[in-house]
Each structure stands twice: as C-alpha cells, then as structure tokens.
TORPA-4810 file (N, C-alpha, C, O; in nm, 3 decimals):
<nodes>
NODE_1_1.972_3.972_-1.697_1.976_3.822_-1.821_1.814_3.798_-1.809_1.755_3.813_-1.702_X
NODE_2_1.757_3.764_-1.915_1.634_3.716_-1.945_1.601_3.563_-2.028_1.632_3.507_-2.133_X
NODE_3_1.510_3.534_-1.893_1.467_3.357_-1.908_1.482_3.310_-2.037_1.461_3.378_-2.137_X
NODE_4_1.525_3.169_-2.036_1.569_3.126_-2.158_1.486_3.091_-2.272_1.577_3.053_-2.345_X
NODE_5_1.421_3.082_-2.315_1.347_3.101_-2.492_1.374_2.957_-2.530_1.277_2.903_-2.584_X
NODE_6_1.524_2.849_-2.508_1.482_2.700_-2.580_1.602_2.701_-2.509_1.669_2.783_-2.446_X
NODE_7_1.612_2.528_-2.556_1.696_2.473_-2.470_1.861_2.508_-2.473_1.929_2.552_-2.566_X
NODE_8_1.897_2.471_-2.340_2.066_2.541_-2.346_2.162_2.463_-2.260_2.139_2.429_-2.143_X
NODE_9_2.287_2.436_-2.339_2.349_2.352_-2.265_2.446_2.404_-2.159_2.521_2.496_-2.191_X
NODE_10_2.450_2.337_-1.999_2.470_2.392_-1.922_2.652_2.344_-1.920_2.672_2.223_-1.930_X
NODE_11_2.753_2.418_-1.911_2.882_2.323_-1.856_2.863_2.211_-1.722_2.754_2.183_-1.671_X
NODE_12_2.980_2.164_-1.685_2.929_2.150_-1.554_3.050_2.081_-1.511_3.094_2.000_-1.593_X
NODE_13_3.144_2.100_-1.349_3.225_2.009_-1.312_3.202_1.962_-1.202_3.152_2.034_-1.116_X
NODE_14_3.237_1.812_-1.171_3.184_1.721_-1.085_3.324_1.752_-1.014_3.439_1.792_-1.034_X
NODE_15_3.221_1.700_-0.904_3.297_1.753_-0.748_3.447_1.608_-0.747_3.408_1.492_-0.763_X
NODE_16_3.569_1.628_-0.732_3.662_1.493_-0.729_3.789_1.550_-0.758_3.847_1.582_-0.654_X
NODE_17_3.879_1.584_-0.902_3.994_1.592_-0.907_3.997_1.767_-0.919_3.900_1.834_-0.953_X
NODE_18_4.113_1.812_-0.888_4.133_1.893_-0.964_4.253_1.932_-0.995_4.311_1.826_-0.971_X
NODE_19_4.349_2.014_-1.037_4.495_2.011_-1.023_4.533_2.236_-0.997_4.493_2.319_-1.078_X
NODE_20_4.593_2.261_-0.897_4.582_2.398_-0.861_4.716_2.414_-0.820_4.793_2.324_-0.786_X
NODE_21_4.737_2.529_-0.825_4.893_2.611_-0.869_4.932_2.624_-0.686_4.854_2.683_-0.611_X
NODE_22_5.044_2.570_-0.642_5.072_2.581_-0.482_5.164_2.613_-0.488_5.249_2.588_-0.574_X
NODE_23_5.172_2.695_-0.375_5.196_2.822_-0.336_5.350_2.844_-0.302_5.402_2.740_-0.263_X
NODE_24_5.437_2.955_-0.308_5.590_2.974_-0.272_5.596_2.878_-0.196_5.495_2.835_-0.140_X
NODE_25_5.735_2.817_-0.174_5.749_2.799_-0.047_5.652_2.669_0.016_5.677_2.656_0.136_X
NODE_26_5.572_2.592_-0.021_5.497_2.559_0.015_5.539_2.395_0.018_5.608_2.356_-0.075_X
NODE_27_5.515_2.338_0.080_5.546_2.169_0.083_5.431_2.071_0.113_5.403_2.081_0.232_X
NODE_28_5.349_1.972_0.047_5.207_1.928_0.080_5.284_1.737_0.079_5.339_1.678_-0.014_X
NODE_29_5.257_1.690_0.222_5.270_1.515_0.150_5.135_1.452_0.087_5.015_1.480_0.095_X
NODE_30_5.171_1.404_0.055_4.976_1.276_-0.010_4.966_1.259_0.123_5.044_1.230_0.214_X
NODE_31_4.805_1.294_0.109_4.702_1.300_0.212_4.678_1.389_0.292_4.571_1.409_0.350_X
NODE_32_4.781_1.450_0.301_4.732_1.599_0.370_4.632_1.677_0.352_4.582_1.665_0.240_X
NODE_33_4.563_1.784_0.451_4.468_1.810_0.341_4.524_1.973_0.353_4.594_2.040_0.430_X
NODE_34_4.436_1.995_0.209_4.475_2.130_0.154_4.433_2.238_0.143_4.316_2.264_0.114_X
NODE_35_4.487_2.288_0.155_4.405_2.482_0.189_4.441_2.526_0.028_4.507_2.462_-0.054_X
NODE_36_4.369_2.670_0.013_4.394_2.793_-0.061_4.441_2.892_0.045_4.377_2.925_0.144_X
NODE_37_4.554_2.931_0.013_4.582_3.040_0.087_4.495_3.219_0.031_4.413_3.219_-0.060_X
NODE_38_4.517_3.290_0.073_4.439_3.458_0.094_4.446_3.490_-0.034_4.349_3.554_-0.076_X
NODE_39_4.585_3.451_-0.156_4.607_3.430_-0.282_4.600_3.371_-0.394_4.641_3.381_-0.510_X
NODE_40_4.488_3.256_-0.277_4.399_3.132_-0.378_4.513_3.049_-0.432_4.516_3.016_-0.551_X
NODE_41_4.616_3.013_-0.338_4.717_2.895_-0.386_4.709_2.820_-0.341_4.611_2.830_-0.266_X
NODE_42_4.778_2.683_-0.329_4.728_2.576_-0.213_4.901_2.566_-0.124_5.012_2.583_-0.174_X
NODE_43_4.872_2.540_-0.012_4.941_2.530_0.086_4.879_2.418_0.182_4.756_2.411_0.188_X
NODE_44_4.995_2.287_0.293_4.912_2.243_0.382_4.857_2.307_0.468_4.897_2.416_0.509_X
NODE_45_4.769_2.256_0.502_4.652_2.309_0.655_4.768_2.341_0.756_4.881_2.294_0.767_X
NODE_46_4.688_2.455_0.836_4.807_2.489_0.954_4.675_2.568_1.038_4.569_2.590_0.979_X
NODE_47_4.693_2.599_1.152_4.610_2.720_1.224_4.582_2.816_1.200_4.657_2.882_1.272_X
NODE_48_4.536_2.870_1.157_4.556_3.031_1.058_4.363_3.015_1.006_4.280_2.937_0.957_X
NODE_49_4.383_3.165_1.067_4.183_3.188_0.976_4.253_3.255_0.845_4.359_3.312_0.823_X
NODE_50_4.143_3.221_0.774_4.185_3.274_0.582_4.167_3.176_0.501_4.116_3.180_0.389_X
NODE_51_4.226_3.051_0.581_4.240_2.919_0.477_4.035_2.870_0.459_3.934_2.850_0.526_X
NODE_52_4.090_2.873_0.311_4.003_2.781_0.270_4.035_2.646_0.249_4.129_2.606_0.180_X
NODE_53_3.944_2.569_0.319_4.003_2.344_0.269_3.927_2.340_0.162_3.827_2.408_0.138_X
NODE_54_3.992_2.233_0.081_3.946_2.205_-0.065_3.978_2.115_-0.095_3.985_2.086_-0.215_X
NODE_55_4.009_2.032_0.000_4.039_1.847_-0.012_4.179_1.764_0.040_4.276_1.788_0.111_X
NODE_56_4.124_1.651_-0.043_4.312_1.608_0.006_4.423_1.620_-0.041_4.386_1.639_-0.156_X
NODE_57_4.542_1.626_-0.047_4.634_1.585_-0.131_4.699_1.514_-0.175_4.792_1.476_-0.103_X
NODE_58_4.691_1.459_-0.306_4.687_1.361_-0.349_4.860_1.236_-0.384_4.886_1.116_-0.378_X
NODE_59_4.940_1.380_-0.422_5.048_1.441_-0.448_5.107_1.411_-0.328_5.047_1.381_-0.225_X
NODE_60_5.230_1.418_-0.342_5.343_1.475_-0.280_5.431_1.592_-0.349_5.499_1.568_-0.449_X
NODE_61_5.426_1.721_-0.289_5.504_1.839_-0.372_5.547_1.937_-0.286_5.499_1.993_-0.188_X
NODE_62_5.676_1.947_-0.364_5.794_2.044_-0.287_5.833_2.192_-0.373_5.938_2.214_-0.434_X
NODE_63_5.742_2.264_-0.361_5.771_2.405_-0.390_5.848_2.461_-0.299_5.823_2.581_-0.283_X
NODE_64_5.938_2.417_-0.229_5.994_2.530_-0.112_6.070_2.608_-0.145_6.097_2.717_-0.095_X
NODE_65_6.137_2.524_-0.295_6.192_2.636_-0.373_6.135_2.762_-0.496_6.224_2.841_-0.528_X
NODE_66_6.029_2.779_-0.549_5.923_2.764_-0.651_5.858_2.923_-0.628_5.828_2.954_-0.513_X
NODE_67_5.850_2.964_-0.672_5.743_3.049_-0.743_5.563_3.054_-0.691_5.509_2.945_-0.714_X
NODE_68_5.479_3.144_-0.637_5.366_3.077_-0.653_5.328_3.021_-0.843_5.342_3.070_-0.955_X
NODE_69_5.287_2.926_-0.798_5.232_2.846_-0.900_5.375_2.758_-1.038_5.381_2.727_-1.157_X
NODE_70_5.445_2.754_-0.938_5.553_2.727_-1.032_5.477_2.564_-1.027_5.500_2.494_-1.126_X
NODE_71_5.410_2.518_-0.945_5.401_2.373_-0.968_5.262_2.337_-0.953_5.171_2.415_-0.926_X
NODE_72_5.254_2.201_-0.973_5.059_2.189_-0.912_5.044_2.123_-0.861_5.118_2.026_-0.875_X
NODE_73_4.918_2.117_-0.742_4.911_1.977_-0.693_4.772_1.880_-0.787_4.701_1.939_-0.868_X
NODE_74_4.758_1.772_-0.766_4.630_1.707_-0.737_4.499_1.680_-0.624_4.460_1.574_-0.575_X
NODE_75_4.469_1.769_-0.611_4.358_1.762_-0.477_4.255_1.661_-0.469_4.227_1.630_-0.585_X
NODE_76_4.203_1.613_-0.408_4.030_1.533_-0.436_3.999_1.585_-0.309_4.053_1.613_-0.202_X
NODE_77_3.829_1.587_-0.397_3.779_1.664_-0.305_3.595_1.593_-0.333_3.542_1.604_-0.444_X
NODE_78_3.542_1.545_-0.248_3.428_1.464_-0.237_3.414_1.462_-0.381_3.465_1.529_-0.471_X
NODE_79_3.284_1.311_-0.375_3.182_1.317_-0.283_3.201_1.214_-0.175_3.111_1.144_-0.129_X
NODE_80_3.350_1.209_-0.133_3.387_1.101_-0.054_3.405_1.144_0.047_3.407_1.267_0.043_X
NODE_81_3.433_1.065_0.227_3.474_1.176_0.312_3.619_1.102_0.380_3.645_0.985_0.408_X
NODE_82_3.671_1.187_0.388_3.833_1.142_0.449_3.820_1.133_0.580_3.722_1.188_0.631_X
NODE_83_3.934_1.047_0.680_3.977_1.010_0.789_4.014_1.075_0.784_4.067_1.095_0.675_X
NODE_84_4.032_1.178_0.886_4.202_1.266_0.985_4.182_1.214_1.100_4.097_1.138_1.145_X
NODE_85_4.283_1.271_1.145_4.312_1.296_1.389_4.206_1.413_1.366_4.155_1.505_1.302_X
NODE_86_4.219_1.330_1.474_4.139_1.376_1.576_4.168_1.522_1.690_4.289_1.545_1.700_X
NODE_87_4.108_1.584_1.745_4.220_1.680_1.812_4.210_1.621_1.969_4.167_1.506_1.981_X
NODE_88_4.232_1.666_2.040_4.227_1.614_2.213_4.138_1.713_2.320_4.134_1.836_2.320_X
NODE_89_4.090_1.648_2.381_4.065_1.731_2.504_3.944_1.777_2.454_3.881_1.754_2.352_X
NODE_90_3.927_1.848_2.549_3.756_1.981_2.504_3.794_1.985_2.338_3.683_1.957_2.292_X
NODE_91_3.850_1.996_2.263_3.853_1.984_2.084_3.832_1.848_2.019_3.780_1.827_1.909_X
NODE_92_3.868_1.779_2.084_3.810_1.614_2.023_3.646_1.629_1.956_3.556_1.684_2.018_X
NODE_93_3.632_1.578_1.844_3.561_1.605_1.797_3.457_1.416_1.837_3.509_1.305_1.852_X
NODE_94_3.304_1.455_1.843_3.313_1.292_1.897_3.109_1.272_1.823_3.056_1.377_1.785_X
NODE_95_3.028_1.143_1.814_2.928_1.172_1.745_2.841_1.269_1.718_2.767_1.292_1.622_X
NODE_96_2.868_1.335_1.849_2.734_1.438_1.813_2.739_1.531_1.726_2.640_1.601_1.703_X
NODE_97_2.890_1.552_1.641_2.910_1.675_1.594_2.922_1.629_1.446_2.980_1.699_1.363_X
NODE_98_2.852_1.480_1.409_2.816_1.444_1.277_2.688_1.578_1.224_2.579_1.626_1.255_X
NODE_99_2.811_1.589_1.118_2.674_1.758_1.037_2.757_1.864_1.055_2.725_1.970_1.000_X
NODE_100_2.863_1.857_1.124_2.895_1.980_1.177_3.001_2.038_1.170_3.091_1.964_1.132_X
NODE_101_3.027_2.124_1.187_3.194_2.216_1.063_3.305_2.182_1.229_3.301_2.212_1.348_X
NODE_102_3.393_2.107_1.138_3.537_2.088_1.202_3.646_2.149_1.126_3.657_2.188_1.009_X
NODE_103_3.725_2.145_1.232_3.809_2.296_1.174_4.003_2.242_1.177_4.050_2.141_1.228_X
NODE_104_4.063_2.337_1.115_4.180_2.302_1.077_4.305_2.336_1.211_4.363_2.444_1.225_X
NODE_105_4.319_2.236_1.280_4.478_2.256_1.334_4.566_2.223_1.276_4.654_2.309_1.275_X
NODE_106_4.588_2.136_1.223_4.689_2.121_1.109_4.682_2.025_0.995_4.575_1.965_0.978_X
NODE_107_4.818_1.995_0.887_4.771_1.891_0.771_4.743_1.762_0.791_4.789_1.677_0.716_X
NODE_108_4.657_1.728_0.905_4.636_1.618_0.922_4.542_1.612_1.067_4.494_1.504_1.102_X
NODE_109_4.525_1.708_1.130_4.431_1.658_1.254_4.326_1.795_1.198_4.342_1.888_1.119_X
NODE_110_4.202_1.744_1.293_4.068_1.863_1.271_4.022_1.876_1.465_4.069_1.799_1.549_X
NODE_111_3.935_1.977_1.492_3.873_2.001_1.569_3.726_2.039_1.608_3.662_2.092_1.517_X
NODE_112_3.676_2.024_1.701_3.560_2.057_1.731_3.565_2.234_1.681_3.484_2.267_1.595_X
NODE_113_3.637_2.313_1.723_3.595_2.463_1.814_3.749_2.554_1.682_3.855_2.504_1.647_X
NODE_114_3.707_2.653_1.655_3.764_2.767_1.577_3.890_2.785_1.672_3.982_2.843_1.614_X
NODE_115_3.912_2.755_1.785_4.031_2.800_1.891_4.035_2.934_1.903_4.117_3.018_1.868_X
NODE_116_3.898_2.941_1.978_3.871_3.123_1.993_3.969_3.227_1.837_4.077_3.287_1.829_X
NODE_117_3.855_3.198_1.740_3.889_3.239_1.632_4.024_3.242_1.546_4.033_3.320_1.451_X
NODE_118_4.137_3.148_1.584_4.276_3.094_1.564_4.234_3.003_1.451_4.331_2.991_1.376_X
NODE_119_4.100_2.912_1.392_4.138_2.831_1.307_4.014_2.835_1.186_3.905_2.886_1.215_X
NODE_120_4.037_2.785_1.065_3.995_2.823_0.961_3.931_2.681_0.954_3.996_2.581_0.984_X
NODE_121_3.771_2.673_0.906_3.694_2.572_0.930_3.723_2.439_0.781_3.706_2.453_0.660_X
NODE_122_3.757_2.355_0.837_3.793_2.242_0.732_3.754_2.166_0.679_3.815_2.104_0.593_X
NODE_123_3.562_2.134_0.736_3.487_2.076_0.605_3.388_2.043_0.718_3.404_2.093_0.829_X
NODE_124_3.240_1.923_0.681_3.112_1.860_0.723_3.172_1.767_0.833_3.263_1.707_0.776_X
NODE_125_3.166_1.730_0.949_3.210_1.604_0.999_3.115_1.489_0.912_3.007_1.516_0.861_X
NODE_126_3.171_1.378_0.910_3.082_1.279_0.809_3.035_1.164_0.920_2.924_1.112_0.933_X
NODE_127_3.164_1.141_0.999_3.110_1.038_1.092_3.288_1.029_1.135_3.395_1.064_1.085_X
NODE_128_3.217_0.922_1.324_3.363_0.983_1.394_3.344_0.846_1.444_3.231_0.814_1.482_X
NODE_129_3.474_0.733_1.451_3.494_0.648_1.447_3.636_0.555_1.474_3.709_0.653_1.485_X
NODE_130_3.695_0.481_1.486_3.883_0.450_1.542_4.005_0.526_1.429_4.112_0.580_1.456_X
NODE_131_3.947_0.507_1.319_3.963_0.539_1.192_3.970_0.701_1.254_4.090_0.727_1.258_X
NODE_132_3.912_0.788_1.290_3.946_0.898_1.252_3.829_1.036_1.257_3.720_0.999_1.301_X
NODE_133_3.832_1.096_1.242_3.736_1.211_1.213_3.728_1.248_0.991_3.782_1.318_0.906_X
NODE_134_3.594_1.113_1.010_3.569_1.189_0.854_3.507_1.307_0.764_3.391_1.294_0.724_X
NODE_135_3.572_1.408_0.733_3.544_1.522_0.668_3.497_1.508_0.526_3.550_1.434_0.442_X
NODE_136_3.400_1.580_0.508_3.383_1.607_0.352_3.418_1.761_0.310_3.368_1.863_0.357_X
NODE_137_3.489_1.753_0.237_3.527_1.919_0.183_3.423_1.936_0.068_3.378_1.847_-0.005_X
NODE_138_3.396_2.070_0.069_3.347_2.113_-0.071_3.371_2.207_-0.143_3.315_2.216_-0.253_X
</nodes>
C-alpha cells in the first residue's frame, strides 16, 4: 500500500458490547467469563488451553441442544474491569500481581499461574480487593 495523499474515513469499533455466536452444547450464565474456543464460538471459561477470553456474558444462554452459532450471546468487554473469584493457596492473586496476566480456572474464578500450562489467559489484573480480582478483558 502507498501512503495517504488525502483524508481517509477510518472505521472504528469501540470496546464494549459484542454479539457473538455460541458453541454447540454450550451453556453460559449471566456474569460468567465468556471465551472463544478453537473454532471461534463462545463458551463458558474452563481450565483448558487455547481459549481466548473475550469478556463477561451479559445474558444467560442455553445452546445445549443447538449447533454452533444457533444462538448469539451479548458479551461485554472493557473499558470496565469486572470482579471475579480469586483462586486459593499458591494460585491466589495478590496486590503484587496488578498489571499481570490472570489465568482461567472456570467461568467465575481466576488464578495467578497458568497451572503448569493447563490454563488460558483471562486478562489483566486491574485490582484485588474484598470483592475479588478485577479483570480487564482486551
């Protein structure tokens, strides 16, 4: 491509709401961590590799009897951080981890480590307080 020689209208998409197709057999609860599986369909977060965290599910969706993409779910990502449960023991996230990557344990819990390469990234730790671990999804 060559450099611009005149003004150009650039399309944009802000962080926020997206409507994404749900994986076959998936059930998501409102407020759960939503991830894309290897085929690009949304499911609830689990301990697994290869998942891409895309935000918080705003709707409860039951596609347990449907095919890939039979229904969509509303997913909310940034610029807001969302509070999720903290793992326990050595995997508990502390104040020292702010700015670091958190890892998916399940659809409502995040951990400090990748669990010996068994967990996918959840997002960045924004804060840690009595409400939980605040995650920024990208």
